[in-house]
FIRORO-787372 format. One line per field, with one value per atom (N, C-alpha, C): residue in one letter; x, y, z. Coordinates in Angstrom, 3 decimals, always signed. Atoms other than C-alpha are relative to their C-alpha. Layout:
<nodes>
r	[A  ...]
east	[X  ...]
north	[Y  ...]
up	[Z  ...]
</nodes>
This chain:
<nodes>
r	[X  X  X  X  X  X  X  X  X  X  X  X  X  X  X  X  X  X  X  X  X  X  X  X  X  X  X  X  X  X  X  X  X  X  X  X  X  X  X  X  X  X  X  X  X  X  X  X  X  X  X  X  X  X  X  X  X  X  X  X  X  X  X  X  X  X  X  X  X  X  X  X  X  X  X  X  X  X  X  X  X  X  X  X  X  X  X  X  X  X  X  X  X  X  X  X  X  X  X  X  X  X  X  X  X  X  X  X  X  X  X  X  X  X  X  X  X  X  X  X  X  X  X  X  X  X  X  X  X  X  X  X  X  X  X  X  X  X  X  X  X  X  X  X  X  X  X  X  X  X  X  X  X  X  X  X  X  X  X  X  X  X  X  X  X  X  X  X  X  X  X  X  X  X  X  X  X  X  X  X  X  X  X  X  X  X  X  X  X  X  X  X  X  X  X  X  X  X  X  X  X  X  X  X  X  X  X  X  X  X  X  X  X  X  X  X  X  X  X  X  X  X  X  X  X  X  X  X  X  X  X  X  X  X  X  X  X  X  X  X  X  X  X  X  X  X  X  X  X  X  X  X  X  X  X  X  X  X  X  X  X  X  X  X  X  X  X  X  X  X  X  X  X  X  X  X  X  X  X  X  X  X  X  X  X  X  X  X  X  X  X  X  X  X  X  X  X  X  X  X  X  X  X  X  X  X  X  X  X  X  X  X  X  X  X  X  X  X  X  X  X  X  X  X  X  X  X  X  X  X  X  X  X  X  X  X]
east	[+0.948  +97.789  -0.824  +1.073  +95.523  -1.375  +1.431  +92.001  -0.814  +0.950  +90.418  +0.443  -0.382  +92.578  -0.559  +0.511  +91.288  -1.347  +1.353  +87.707  -0.063  +0.149  +88.551  +0.482  -0.626  +90.236  -1.113  +0.928  +88.115  +0.391  -0.220  +87.966  +1.111  -1.124  +90.167  +1.219  -1.239  +92.834  +0.431  -0.266  +92.546  +0.567  -0.455  +93.105  +1.515  -1.208  +96.080  +1.170  -1.009  +97.682  -0.215  +0.177  +96.584  -0.575  +0.649  +94.480  -1.397  +1.421  +91.162  -0.076  +0.244  +89.755  +0.998  -1.135  +92.673  +1.301  -1.267  +95.222  +0.342  -0.626  +97.685  +0.512  -0.620  +98.204  +1.051  -1.097  +101.303  +0.429  -0.463  +103.114  +1.542  -1.471  +106.621  +0.153  -0.474  +108.329  +1.298  -1.191  +111.352  +0.190  -0.156  +112.874  +1.437  -1.340  +116.042  +0.346  -0.432  +117.954  +1.151  -1.387  +120.627  +0.813  -0.669  +121.944  +1.735  -1.559  +125.908  +0.565  -0.631  +126.517  -0.711  +0.798  +125.505  -0.669  +0.778  +124.449  -1.428  +1.298  +121.925  -0.882  +0.941  +120.731  -0.601  +0.657  +120.228  -1.196  +1.060  +118.039  -1.122  +1.136  +116.068  -0.797  +0.607  +115.483  -0.671  +0.824  +114.536  -1.154  +1.150  +112.043  -0.928  +0.691  +110.818  -0.802  +0.793  +110.096  -0.743  +0.944  +108.598  -1.417  +1.155  +106.092  -0.806  +0.779  +105.189  -0.560  +0.426  +104.886  -1.329  +1.031  +102.358  -1.244  +1.140  +100.229  -0.237  +0.262  +100.454  +0.456  -0.902  +102.912  +1.409  -1.479  +106.300  +0.589  -0.851  +109.084  +1.005  -1.248  +111.643  +0.665  -0.685  +114.323  +0.847  -1.135  +116.949  +0.637  -0.779  +119.543  +0.471  -0.411  +121.392  -0.407  +0.328  +121.100  -1.384  +1.333  +118.187  -0.500  +0.657  +115.924  -1.292  +1.067  +113.574  -0.311  +0.482  +111.447  -1.415  +1.296  +108.246  -0.774  +0.654  +105.521  -1.253  +1.055  +102.850  -0.686  +0.663  +100.358  +0.743  -0.364  +101.563  -0.811  +1.060  +98.377  +0.041  -0.124  +98.245  -0.788  +0.658  +95.714  -0.526  +0.082  +95.727  +0.676  -0.419  +96.335  +0.299  -0.210  +97.826  -0.987  +0.988  +95.405  +0.466  -0.328  +95.404  +0.177  -0.235  +95.181  +1.296  -1.307  +98.269  +1.143  -0.888  +99.889  +0.181  -0.078  +99.088  +0.645  -0.535  +100.220  +1.584  -1.384  +103.615  +0.452  -0.402  +104.083  +0.085  -0.012  +103.148  +1.181  -0.981  +105.470  +1.577  -1.130  +108.284  +0.352  -0.124  +107.702  +0.317  -0.190  +107.874  +1.397  -1.252  +111.285  +1.051  -1.062  +114.200  +1.080  -0.934  +116.352  -0.401  +0.582  +114.098  -0.043  +0.061  +114.517  -1.199  +0.960  +112.147  -0.702  +0.636  +109.393  -0.829  +0.939  +107.642  -0.568  +0.891  +104.865  -0.705  +0.580  +103.856  -1.548  +1.450  +100.316  -0.008  +0.473  +98.709  +0.041  -0.110  +99.728  +0.055  -0.021  +99.554  +1.300  -1.295  +102.513  +0.612  -0.529  +102.897  +0.279  -0.166  +102.613  +0.324  -0.438  +104.083  +1.280]
north	[+1.060  +78.905  -0.117  +0.341  +77.202  +0.293  -0.426  +78.428  -1.052  +0.787  +75.235  -0.272  +0.152  +75.090  +1.113  -1.132  +78.558  -0.153  +0.379  +77.296  -0.777  +1.036  +74.699  +0.726  -0.703  +77.209  +0.821  -0.800  +78.867  +1.411  -1.520  +82.655  +0.322  -0.300  +82.873  -0.450  +0.350  +80.830  +0.929  -0.929  +83.052  +1.296  -1.372  +86.137  -0.182  +0.383  +84.469  -0.078  +0.038  +83.742  +0.944  -1.061  +86.835  -0.432  +0.571  +85.078  +0.432  -0.439  +85.750  +1.381  -1.541  +89.055  +0.549  -0.567  +89.447  +0.227  -0.219  +89.456  +1.520  -1.273  +92.501  +0.179  -0.403  +93.984  +0.894  -0.980  +95.730  +0.044  -0.144  +96.663  +0.182  -0.259  +96.676  +1.375  -1.159  +99.698  -0.203  -0.070  +99.982  +1.186  -1.152  +103.055  +0.179  -0.410  +104.190  +1.176  -1.388  +107.122  +0.468  -0.603  +109.421  +0.462  -0.458  +109.855  -0.573  +0.242  +109.715  +0.050  -0.120  +110.740  -0.145  +0.402  +109.767  +1.092  -1.015  +113.061  +0.155  -0.310  +113.634  -1.198  +1.284  +109.775  +0.165  -0.336  +110.533  +0.940  -0.929  +113.531  -0.701  +0.722  +111.553  -0.952  +1.046  +108.736  +0.596  -0.587  +111.071  +0.639  -0.789  +112.965  -1.168  +1.243  +109.422  -0.611  +0.480  +108.169  +0.978  -1.075  +111.448  -0.134  +0.022  +111.101  -1.337  +1.386  +107.444  +0.118  -0.040  +107.970  +0.922  -0.934  +110.731  -0.744  +0.950  +108.046  -1.241  +1.327  +105.493  -1.153  +1.196  +103.297  -0.098  +0.158  +101.686  -0.635  +0.467  +100.551  -0.705  +0.903  +97.965  +0.026  -0.128  +98.253  +1.132  -1.047  +100.802  -0.369  +0.077  +101.029  +1.209  -1.448  +103.911  +0.350  -0.232  +103.556  -0.712  +0.577  +101.227  +0.053  -0.038  +102.067  -0.830  +0.926  +99.266  -0.524  +0.546  +97.679  -0.293  +0.494  +96.806  +0.988  -0.985  +99.135  -0.743  +0.502  +98.107  +0.880  -0.716  +99.709  -0.200  +0.106  +100.526  -0.550  +0.527  +99.457  -1.524  +1.509  +95.876  -0.911  +0.951  +94.467  +0.935  -0.839  +97.423  -0.377  +0.292  +97.086  +1.339  -1.144  +99.503  -0.002  -0.154  +100.825  +0.356  -0.545  +101.600  +1.386  -1.500  +105.206  +0.373  -0.290  +104.953  -0.428  +0.534  +103.059  +1.114  -1.047  +105.854  +1.339  -1.043  +108.536  -0.128  +0.172  +107.084  -0.073  +0.034  +106.418  +1.400  -1.536  +110.083  +0.821  -0.642  +111.327  -0.398  +0.277  +109.392  +0.615  -0.422  +110.307  +1.502  -1.310  +114.026  +0.355  -0.092  +113.740  +0.105  -0.183  +115.033  -1.237  +1.118  +112.099  -1.219  +1.308  +109.502  +0.008  -0.017  +108.560  -1.235  +0.784  +105.641  -0.828  +0.455  +104.214  -1.216  +1.220  +100.739  -0.257  +0.191  +100.174  -1.447  +1.350  +96.551  +0.003  +0.152  +95.229  -0.309  +0.241  +94.837  -1.486  +1.367  +91.518  -0.282  +0.553  +89.493  +0.406  -0.421  +90.985  -1.321  +0.997  +87.777  -1.338  +1.118  +85.183  +0.297  -0.156  +86.773  -0.659]
up	[-0.293  +154.846  -0.976  +1.183  +152.528  +0.451  -0.437  +152.516  +0.693  -0.783  +153.458  +1.409  -1.297  +156.604  +0.994  -0.744  +157.693  +0.421  -0.333  +157.733  +1.182  -1.160  +160.309  +1.441  -1.244  +162.728  +0.521  -0.792  +165.413  -0.098  +0.054  +165.456  +1.014  -0.973  +168.679  -0.582  +0.508  +166.952  -1.377  +1.184  +163.711  +0.368  -0.434  +165.798  +0.481  -0.601  +167.532  -1.229  +1.135  +163.979  -0.976  +0.977  +162.346  -1.447  +1.146  +160.016  -0.560  +0.172  +158.153  +0.048  -0.190  +159.178  +0.846  -0.834  +161.526  -0.754  +1.067  +158.536  +0.109  +0.163  +158.717  -1.372  +1.337  +155.319  +0.016  +0.300  +154.196  -1.483  +1.380  +150.829  +0.002  +0.200  +149.562  -0.841  +1.032  +147.997  -0.463  +0.709  +145.708  -0.785  +0.840  +144.485  -0.286  +0.329  +142.755  +0.269  -0.418  +144.058  -0.603  +0.309  +142.993  +1.108  -1.248  +146.485  -0.035  +0.186  +146.550  +1.428  -1.340  +150.226  +1.126  -1.056  +153.487  +0.803  -0.679  +154.927  -0.751  +0.757  +152.010  +0.341  -0.307  +152.666  +1.186  -1.403  +156.357  +0.050  -0.049  +155.618  -0.842  +0.802  +152.970  +0.885  -0.832  +155.467  +1.171  -0.874  +158.168  -0.435  +0.611  +155.941  -0.335  +0.459  +154.737  +1.290  -1.261  +158.382  +0.594  -0.537  +159.569  -0.891  +0.788  +156.567  +0.316  -0.233  +157.150  +1.376  -1.428  +160.909  -0.040  +0.112  +160.084  -0.610  +0.540  +158.165  +0.846  -0.708  +160.785  -0.325  +0.598  +159.138  +0.541  -0.640  +160.159  -1.234  +1.155  +157.674  +0.482  -0.233  +157.666  -1.485  +1.236  +154.872  -0.046  +0.130  +153.499  -1.476  +1.151  +150.880  -0.526  +0.629  +149.202  -1.251  +1.381  +145.530  -0.392  +0.119  +145.732  +1.435  -1.185  +148.600  +0.071  -0.059  +149.374  +1.323  -1.156  +151.976  +0.178  -0.271  +153.651  +0.790  -0.825  +155.128  +0.519  -0.549  +157.582  +0.985  -1.200  +160.209  +1.306  -1.414  +163.604  +0.833  -0.837  +165.015  +0.034  -0.279  +166.380  -0.998  +1.054  +164.165  -1.251  +1.035  +161.634  -1.052  +1.347  +158.049  -0.690  +1.075  +155.339  -0.852  +1.019  +152.945  -1.389  +1.402  +149.201  +0.103  -0.028  +150.104  +0.438  -0.507  +152.118  -1.031  +0.970  +149.344  -1.030  +0.950  +146.915  +0.645  -0.669  +149.334  +0.008  -0.086  +149.988  -1.466  +1.297  +146.184  -0.679  +0.489  +145.360  +0.787  -0.915  +148.259  -0.722  +0.386  +146.926  -1.577  +1.440  +143.171  +0.086  -0.001  +144.166  +0.514  -0.535  +145.807  -1.095  +1.055  +143.634  +0.071  -0.368  +145.124  -0.843  +0.442  +143.645  -1.535  +1.400  +139.976  -0.502  +0.276  +140.003  +0.972  -1.237  +142.092  -0.370  +0.126  +142.478  +1.282  -1.310  +144.999  -0.284  +0.149  +145.512  +0.581  -0.430  +146.158  +1.523  -1.269  +149.421  +0.398  -0.086  +150.997  +1.531  -1.370  +154.262  +0.668  -0.484  +156.250  +0.897  -0.716  +158.320  -0.992  +0.931  +155.495  -1.499  +1.362  +152.317  -0.277]
</nodes>
């Protein structure tokens, strides 16, 4: 949405459209893995989901050799933070299955 249009919208409408102060921020991740079998992949995904659940994040995505997706807060009007970005990036870098990690910038989850 263009900035000049945001100023014309009342606060109630901004909330319904998740705009302005009500924007929900999230970030993309992409990592290369050396996983070759599905049992090891299932364990990696289970560990990843358990970890991001503990941070209050949810994830959409997947992939075997290239694992990528989008993370955002589980709270209705909550946003992912730069601290959560850093924690997820550090967790992925520590994993032996992961060979390369890319963490995207915080973006509006509804309008990116």
